[in-house]
N, C-alpha and C positions, 0 to 999 in steps of 0.2 A: 571545351572547358580549359582552363589553364590552370598551370600548376606553380605554386611559389617554391622556391629554392631556400631552404633553411639557412639562417645566418650562423647558427651553430656549427661547430666543427664536426660535421658527420660526412661519412662517405656516401651515404645514400640519400636520394630525394623524398622527401615526405610530402603529402598532399595537405595544403592548408585549408582548414576548415572554411575560411571565407571563401576560397576560390572554388570550393566544391559547391557551395550553396548560393553564391551570388544570383547565379542565373534562375535556379529553381525559386528561390524567394521572390524574385521580381515577376514570376509568371503564375504565382499561386492564386487560383480563383477566390473570390471573397466568401464563398459558401459552397457546400456540396451536399446533396441529398442522398441518403443510403438507403436503398429498397431492401426490405426484409424478404427473405426466401419464403414460398409457401410451402408448407409441410405437407404432403400428401398422406402422410401416416402420423400416428401419435407417437411423438418420441417419448423417451424417458423423461419422467418429470411432468411437473403440471402446466397445462396449456393456460395462458394468461390473457385475459382481455383487458384492454387498456381504456380507460375513461379520462376525459380532461376535464379540468375545471380552472377558472381563472379567480384570482383573489389579489388584492393590493396588500403589500407588506410594507411597514414603515420601519425604517433602520435607525435606531438610536445610536449613532456612532460616537466613538471617542474622538478626541481632539485630533488624533493623527489620520482619521477617516474622513472622506468626503462623501457627503449624501448622493443617493441616486434616485431617480424616480422611474416608474415603468411598471408594467404588469408582472405577475407572477404566475407561471404555468406550472401546475402540479399534475403529475401522471402517477396514478396508483393502480398497478397491475394486481389482478387477484392472485392470490398464491404467496405473496410476501406482504408485510406490514404496509408498506408504500415504498415507491421510489420517488423522491423528491427531485423535480428538475425546476430549475430556475434560469430564465433566460432574458436578459435585458442588457441594454448597455450601461456598463458600470465603470464609472470614472473613479480615480483614487490616487493617492501620492505615490510617487516612485519608492522603491524599496529603499534606495539610499537616504531618502528624506525620512522615512519611517524609522529606519534604524539610528538616524542622526537623533531624531525626537525622542527615541526610547532611551539613547545614552544619557539623557538629562534626567531620567526617572531612576530614583536610588532603589526602590522597592521592586525586587526581581520578579515577584508574582504579578506586580502590576504591570510591569514590561511584558511579561509573557501573555498576559490576558490582552493587551492592546495588540500585540503582534499577531495572536491567533484571531482577533477580530478582524485584521486586516486580510489575513489568510483566507477566510471563508466569507467575507464581505461579498454580498449584502445580507446574509443570513445573521440574524443575532446569536451571539455565542450560548446564551441561555436557552434559546429554542433549539439550537443544535444538539446540546448534551440532554435536554429533555426528551426529544422527539426523534432523534436520529442515531446518536452515540450507540455503537454496538448492536443497532437495530435494523437499519437499511441503507441502502447506496443513495447518495445526493449527488446530483450533477449541478454545477454553476456555469453557464455559457455566458461570459462578460461581453462578447464582442467587442473586447478591447485587448488587442494583442500584445500591448506594452505593459499589461498590468504586472506581470512579474519580471520585467526586465531587470538586469542587474544581479539576480540570483545565481545563474549559471549559463553558458553559452557554449556553442561549438567552438568558438574562439578560445574560450577559457579551456575547454578540453585538448584542444590542439597545443596550446601553451604548455599544459601539465605534461603532455606526452614528450615534449622537447626539453623541458626544465627539470622534471622529477623523475624518480626513479620508480616508475610503474610496473609492477610485475604482473605477469600472466598467471592467472589462477589465484592470485592474492588480492590483487586491486582491481583487475580487469578480466572479464570473460567475454569470449567470441563465440556467439551461437547462432543457430539457423533453426528454422522449423520448417520443413517441407514434406509434403505428402504424408502428413500425419506423424512425422518422425523428428524428435528433438536431437539436435548434435551440438556439441561443444569442441571448440577447436582452440586450445589452449597451448601453444609451444612454450617450452620452458625459457625462464629468463625474463629480461626486460622487454616490456612492450614499447618498442621503438617506433616512432611515426610511420615510418615507411611501411613496416609490416602490418600495423594496425589499420592504416588507410587502404592498404591492399586488400585485408579481409573485407573491409566494408565496401570496396568497389565491385567485390565479388558477390554482395548481397548479404552479408554477415550483419547481425546485430551486435552492437557494443554495450556491455554492461560494466559501469564502474561501481565497485561494491562500496567503497567510502570516499565519496567526492569531498567530504568534510576534511579529510587528512591532507587534502592539497588545495582547497579553496577556504581562504579566511572567512569569505561571505558565507558559505554554506555553514561553516563550523559556528558561527556567530549565530546564525539562524537557528540552527538546532539547539545551541546551548541556552537560548532565551526561550525557546519553544518548550523545552523539556520540563520547565517550572510548571507550565500550564497542566501538565499530566502527571507529575510527580512520577515520572518514568523516563527511563532512558530514551533518547530519540536517535534514530538511525536515518539513512539516506542511500538510495541508489540511483545512479544515472543511467538512463538508457538513451542510446543513439541509433536508430534504425533507418537503414535506406529506403527510398520509395519502392512500394510493390512488393515488400516482403514483411515476414513474421519472424520473430526471434525466440519465442517461448510458446510451449504447448499450454493448453487450458489447464489450471491449477488453482488452488486456494492457499492462502498464506495464513500464519499464525501471527499476524501482525494487523493493526488498523492502519488503514493505507490511505494517504492523500496524494493523489496523482496530480502534480503541477505541470500542465503543458507549457513548455518555454518557447519552442519553434515548431514550425511545420504543423502537421496535424496526424491524427491516428485514429483509427476505427476501433472501437471498444465495444466488447459484449460481455455483460455481466449476469451471473446465473446465481438463483438461490441455492442455499446449502440443501443437498439431496435428502437429509434425514436429520433427526434431532441430534444425532451423534456428531453431525459435522458443523453444528452451531457453535461459535465461539472456541474452534478447536485449539489443542494445546502444541499441536505440531502441523507444519505445512504438509500438503498432500503430494502424492507422487503426479506424474502427468496423466491427464485423462484424454481419452478418444473423444470425438465429437458425438459418437453414439450414448457415450455414458453421462452427458451432461444436460440433456433436454433442450428447453427454450429459454432463451435469455430474457430476463426482466427488464433489461436495459440494452439498447443498441444505438450507439450514439458516435458521432465523430467528434473528438476532442481538438480544439484549435487553441492556438497561442493565446495565453490569457485565461483559459478554463481550468476548471478544478473538478476532480472526480473523487469522491470518498466512498469506500466501501469496508465494511467490517470484515474481520477475519472469518474464514468460513465461506465467503462468497467465491465462487469460481469465476475467473475472469480470464480474457485472452484480448491481445491487442494487435492489429496488423497495420501496416503503412498502406496508404492509397496510393495509387500509381503516379501522382502528380506532385507528391511532396515528401520529404524526408520528415521525421519526428525527433525531437528532443524533449524528453520530460524527465523529472526528477520526482521519485516517489518517496515521501517523507512518512517514516513509520514510528509507531508508539505501541506500548502495551504488550511486548513480546514476554510470555510467561510472567504476566503481572496481575493474576487472577486471584481470588480468595483461596483457591485451592493451592496455588503456588506458594502464597503466604503462609497458610497452615502448615504446609509440609516443611517450612524452615523453622516456624516458631514453636511447634507443638513438641516435636521430638526434644528441643532445647529446655522448654518449661518443664516437660515431664522428667528430665534427667535431674534438673535443679530440684523439683518436688521430692523426688526419690532420695537425693542427698540430704535435704533439710527437714523433711517431714516423715516421722516414723510411720504414720499410717500407710503411706505408700510402701512400705517395706514390710508390713505386716501380711503373713501368709494368706493365702486363698482359703475360703471355706473348704473342708474335706470333701463336702457333698456339691460344690458348685456346679459339676457336671450334670447333676440331676435336675437342675431347673433353669440352666442357662443355655442359650443357643436356640437357633430356629426351631428345632425339633420341640421346645417347650414353649414356643410363641403363642399367644392368644390370637395372632393373626390368621385368618382364613384365605382361602383362594391364592395362596403364595405360588405364583406362577414361574418365577425366576429361581432356578436351583441356587442354593446357598450351602456352605459348609458350615455345620455346627460345631461347637467346641467339643462336644462328645465325640463326633466323627473324626475331628481333627486329632484328638487325644488318642483315639483307637488307632488312626493311620500311623501316628509318630510311634506308638509302642510296638508297631510292627516293622519299623525300619531297624 
């Protein structure tokens, strides 16, 4: 392995992304099969059986998309609504061509719609939102490693480290996950190339928390897509060395689109463990393997592939011994639920009503505690304990 010396005025030598990966990329095998481990005992969670079926899907693409032909394979494990898996050779225009075409469209919502169609091609967007969004994971294996070329690369990351003020703990996290334990190694100050690549050589995973702050392409990509969701868009970049894992199993509070850019990564996705973890408002702590049961999706993502999973689906990814991995996770819908909206608008509306309408300022009936509250409810078989207004009043009177 050779190392390039930076042309910048730096005292220490950094490891160039190109030199680190040139040999690896030339030796990557075209495909790899991952065998699932046999479980001798029933783990937490539901054991799923997988059935396969084939069907044909016709894509009515926009002008910026190129049609593709092939069979669509669907896998529907029991215990989750379904897991959609599409595997076909998918051709498509390069990202720079797509963005150039979209720049000619004046309507921002139309631009967003067409870019999203390109992102999830060959799945029609209407089908995705009707059948998949917030419901189930979806895997697209395109067998086209160049599909997402131009979005971000290890060379871009290397340049950013040399040219920009990347700060540990603010813009970049250094992590590892070994023997069931997650560790974070963030020294203070700027993330200098020599230090970052030294962590990488020692088997640490690198997570850039806001690549859009340093990459005009990623920023443009997100700024267009957020119009599709009427939601703020975010992104994280993950660069992981061969044979390692950077993060423990967990679920997030965002809708995640994992865009595999380089190399490959072995992913496992698990259903929410209970109704309380469906579409959660906050991310989970780290889980141990014994807490998460059996995966509903066990797959190797390769360059050009896309994996979507809703918030609440536990996931973990590890690199195979023969390849590094670079992916960007694009995220939407963080705290963008009906409940979040009502928490904002109801207090404001109520305050305005109390100021402008005398009915809202009229005193409560003197006997309201005799007929309001759960103790006066007509419901039967109330199983969950609730605090009635009468009990609340008595409690407050004793304070």
